[in-house]
N, C-alpha and C positions, 0 to 999 in steps of 0.2 A: 504493500500500500504506500509506504513512504517513498519507494523508488518511483512508483507510478506518479505520485504527486509531484515529485521533483521534476520528472520528465515533462509534465504538463505545464510547468511554470518557466521552462527555459527552452529556447530554440537554438540548436547548434548552428555553426557557420554554414554558409552555402557550400554545396558540392561544386566540383569543377563543371559538371553539367549545368547546374543552375547559373554559374557565372557565364558559361558559354551562351546560354539562352538570353541572359541579361544584356550581354554585349551585342549579340545579334539583334535584339529588339531595339537597343539604342541606335545601332547602325541603320536599321530600317526606318525608325521614326526620324532620325537625322536626315535621311534621304527624302522624307516627305516634304522638306522645304524646297527641293528641286521641283517637285510636281506642283506644289501650292504656288510657287513663284510664277509659274506659267499660267495656272488656272485662274488666279485672281486678276489677271490682266483683262479678262472678259466676263467673269462671273462674280456676282456679289458674294460676300462671305456667307450669308445665310443660305443662298442657293447652292454654293459649293458644299456646305455642310450637309444639306439634304442629299445631293447627288453622291457625296462620299459615303454616307451611312446607308442610303438606299441600294446602291450598286453592291456594296459590301454585303449587306444583308441578303440580297438576292443570290449572290454567288455562294454564300454559306448555306442558304436554304437548298440550293441545287446540290452542293457538296454532301449535305446530310441525307438528301433524298437518294443519292447514288451510293455513298459509302457508309452512311450511318454514323453515329447512332441516331435513333429517331428523335425528331424535334418534339415529340409528345412528352419527352422527359422535362421539357421546359414548362408545360402547362400548369403543374401544381405551384410553380413559382412566378406566375404571371405578374402579380403585384410587385414582387421584389425586382423583377426585370425592369419595370418602369421606373422604380426608384434608382436602380443602377444606371439606366439610360440618362435620367436627369442629372445624377451626380457625376457621371463620367463623360458625358457628351454635351447635353443641351446647356446646362448651367455654366460649366467652365468655358465652353466655346464662346457663349454669349458674353461672359465677363471679360474674357481675353480680348475679343473683338472691340468691346466698349473701351477697355483700358488702353488698348493700343491706338485708339484715335487721338490720345493725348500724350502717350509716353513713347519714348524711343524703344527700339528692339532690345537694346542693351539692358536697361533697367527691367524690362519685361522678362528677359531671360533669367536674370538673377532672382526676381520674385518668384518665378515659376520653379526655380531650383530649390525653393524652400519647402517643396512638397514632402521630401523625406522627413524634415523636421516635424511638420504637422502630423504626418502619418505616425511617427514615433510617439508623439504626445498622445494621440488618440489610441494607438495600440496599447500603450502603457496603461491607459485608463480603462479600456474596454476589453482587453484580452488577458489571458493568463500565461501565454507563452511568448509574448513579445514585450519584454520589460526594458526600461531605461538601463543603459550601461555606459561606462566611460568611453569605450571604444566607438560605440554608435554615435554618441553625442559629439565626440572629437572628430570622427570621420565625416559626419554631416557638416559640421562647422568648416572643416577643411574644404569640402566639396563646394559649399556655397561661396567661400572666399575665393576658391579657384575659378569658379564661374565669373565672379566679379572681376578678378584679375584678367581673365581671358577676354572678357568683353572690352576692358580697357576704356579707350576714349568714347566708345558707344555708351558706356555706363554714365560717364560724366555728362554727356549730351542730354540724357533723359532725366537727370535728377531734379530738374525744375518743374516737373509736371504737377498737376493738381493732386491733392491728397485722395480724392475720391477714386481717381484712376488707379493709384497705387493699391488702395483697398480692394478694387475690383480684381487686380491680379492676385493679391493675397487670397481673396475669396475663391478664385479659381483653384489655387493650390490647396486650400482647405477642402474644396469640393472633391478634388481628386483623392485626397486622404480619406474622406467619408466614403467615396466609391470603393476604395480598397477594403474598408471595414465591411461594406455590403457584400463585396465579392467573396470574402471569407465565409459567408453563410451558405454558399452553394456547395456544401460538402457532398461528395459523391456524384455531382453532375459533371459530365465530361466537358473539357474546356471548349471544344467546338460548339457545343450546345449553349454554353454560357455566352460565348462571343456572338452567336447567331441571335440568341434571345435579346441581348442588349442592343444590338444594331437594328433588329426588327422593331423593338420598342422605340428606339430613337427615330426611326423612319416614320412611325405612326405619329409621333409627337411633332416632327419637323414639317410634315406635309401641310397641316393647317397654318403653322407659323409662317411658312414661305408664301402660301397663297394669300394670307392676310397682308403680309408685308409687301409683296411684289406683284401678286396676281399671276395668272397663268401665261400671260403674253411674254414671248421672248425667252422663255426658260430654256429652250433647246436650240438657241441660235448661235452657239459658240462654234468656233472654227475647229477643223480636225486636229491640229496640234493640241488645242486645249482639251478636247475630248480624250486624246491619248494620255494627257497628264492626269485628267480626272480618273481614268481607268487605273493608271499606276497608283494614284493616291488611294483609291478605293480597294483595289485587289491586293496590292502588296502592303501598303502602309496602314491599312485598316483591317481587312478580313484576315489576312495571314498574321499580321502583327498582334491582333487581339487574341488569336488562338495561343500564340506564344505567351502573351501577357497573363492570361488566365491560367495557363499551364504552369506558370512560374509562381503565382500567388499561393497555391496550395502547399508545395514543398518548401518554398523559400520564405514565405511570410509576407505580410503587407509592407512592412518597413523596407525589406530588401528589394521587393518588386518596385517600390517607389524610387529606388536609386537610379532608375532609367532616366529620370529627369536631369541627372547630373551628366549622363553619358551623351544625351541627345545633342547638346550644343557642340561637344567635342567631335562627334560624328559628322555634324553638319559642316564644321570648319575643315575637317580633314577631307571630306568629299569635295568641298569647294577647291581645296588646294590640289587634290589629285586629278579632278576631272574638268574644273572650270578655269584652271590657271590662276586662282586667287593666291595672293601672297600670304605666307604664314609669318606673322610678326613674332619677335622674341617674347613679348609679354603674353601672347596667346599660347606659346609653348610652355611658358612658366605657369600659366593658369591650368593647362592640361596636366602638368606635373603635379600640381596641388590636388587636383581632382583625383588623379591616380593614387596619390598618397592617402587621400581620404578614403577611397575604396579599400585600400590595403588595411587601413586602420579599422574600418568597419568589419572586415573579414576576421581580423584579430589573430589569425594563426601565426603570422610573422612575429607577433609579440608574445607568443606562448599562451594565448588564451585557450581555455578548454572549449 
């Protein structure tokens, strides 16, 4: 009994497979900036969100129909899926779009990188197996600092924005943390079913939102390159990415899964350097090193943590 209780109150470090999934997820979500950069040139943000979740949901429904498991496994959790859709898609996307109308990308990235901190706070209060520890707190602090250093001048350019916009970005990070607490409740539900249920619920919510905000006229008038970007964003950076994401939450825990928000800006910058010819500055490399040190600190094994 004592051993079982101790096991329930502590979660061990992530396995190499967990770290591999986390890094892959960070790379995929970092690559989403390529697709979004093209798509927003012709589509409004809310319309893009609708197409992103609707196409991804359709693809995953077809995948489940062909490969299984059955989507009927989602029916008993319908209400929970709509909560997850609101917390993981609709609310944070809306807050981020609102905040970025007044803030630069730099400060927005740093505020988004606070997601692991809020997740750790909520997990400590609401769960028995993800408690506060020195290495998690220190690692998250290093990761947030590394993000700030990596953004560099872009951070300074956005510091003068209004307080409400900054609270909007923090609210989005809190919403993502709440979503991870909700995702933990889908015990025994396969990750493809969770991803499909969330995106299907998000689509049902977004259809009336877009019709009220924009109406049906011109929704499908984008050019072929933009539709190619939308497909990449929906199929790779949403459908496949969310299967990885929910597959990671169960074994690694909510706090560890939230670390992807520290990896995404690193991935985006490295992809820009490798494929778009963008220059990598010294301060950006320093920020990446700090983020890497933060992840090593959170893992704890290098410092002899059990």
